C-alpha positions in Angstrom: -81.5 -24.8 37.3 -78.8 -25.9 39.7 -79.7 -29.2 41.4 -76.5 -30.0 43.1 -75.0 -29.0 46.4 -72.8 -26.1 46.3 -70.1 -27.9 48.0 -69.8 -30.4 45.2 -69.7 -27.9 42.3 -67.4 -29.2 39.7 -67.4 -32.8 40.8 -68.0 -35.2 38.0 -71.5 -36.8 37.8 -72.8 -34.4 40.4 -73.5 -31.1 38.7 -76.4 -32.3 36.7 -78.5 -35.4 36.3 -77.6 -35.6 32.5 -74.3 -37.6 33.0 -76.1 -40.2 35.2 -79.0 -40.6 32.8 -76.5 -40.9 29.9 -74.3 -43.7 31.7 -77.5 -45.5 32.7 -78.7 -45.4 29.0 -75.5 -46.8 27.7 -75.3 -49.4 30.6 -78.8 -50.6 29.6 -77.9 -50.7 26.1 -74.8 -52.9 26.8 -76.9 -55.2 29.0 -79.4 -55.5 26.2 -76.8 -56.0 23.4 -74.4 -58.2 25.4 -76.1 -61.4 25.5 -76.9 -61.1 21.8 -73.3 -60.8 20.8 -72.3 -63.6 23.3 -74.9 -66.0 22.2 -72.8 -68.4 20.4 -69.5 -67.9 22.2 -68.1 -69.6 25.2 -68.1 -67.7 28.4 -64.9 -65.8 29.7 -62.8 -67.1 32.6 -62.4 -64.0 34.7 -61.2 -65.6 38.0 -57.7 -64.1 37.5 -59.3 -60.6 37.4 -62.1 -61.0 39.8 -60.0 -62.1 42.8 -57.9 -59.1 42.8 -60.8 -56.8 42.0 -62.8 -58.3 45.0 -59.9 -57.9 47.4 -59.5 -54.3 46.3 -63.1 -53.6 46.7 -63.0 -55.1 50.3 -60.1 -52.9 51.3 -61.6 -49.8 49.7 -65.0 -50.5 51.7 -62.9 -50.8 54.7 -61.2 -47.6 54.1 -64.5 -45.8 53.4 -66.1 -47.2 56.6 -63.3 -46.3 58.8 -63.1 -42.7 57.3 -66.8 -42.4 57.9 -66.7 -43.7 61.5 -63.6 -41.4 62.4 -65.1 -38.3 60.9 -68.5 -38.8 62.2 -67.3 -39.5 65.8 -65.0 -36.6 65.5 -67.9 -34.3 64.6 -70.0 -35.8 67.3 -72.7 -37.1 64.7 -75.9 -38.8 66.1 -76.2 -42.2 64.4 -79.9 -42.3 64.8 -81.0 -38.7 63.6 -78.6 -36.1 62.4 -79.8 -32.7 60.9 -78.1 -31.6 57.6 -75.1 -29.5 58.1 -74.2 -27.4 55.0 -70.6 -26.5 56.1 -67.4 -26.7 54.0 -65.2 -27.7 56.8 -62.8 -30.4 55.8 -64.1 -32.9 58.3 -67.8 -32.3 57.1 -66.5 -32.9 53.5 -64.9 -36.2 54.8 -68.4 -37.5 55.7 
C-alpha cells in the first residue's frame, strides 16, 4: 500500500510511516533512558552550542517563510482556502 504523494516518492521519511514510527520509538526510549543515566551527574552547559543553533534556526525559518510567501504569491494562492493542486511544476514543489 502506497500512502505517500507520488511527487515525494523517494524522499526520506515520506514513502512509508515506518521510519517515522521507528524514530519516534527511539526518541521516546532516549527520553525515558536519559534522566536515569544523568540522575547522579551534573547538567551539561550547552550555551556555546545553543546560541549558534538558535541563530541558525531563526535564519532557516526566515528563509522557509520567504520561500513560501514568494512561491504562493507567484502561484496566486488564496491564504483563506486553497484547493489541493497535484502538479509537479517547480513552483508548486517549492510550496
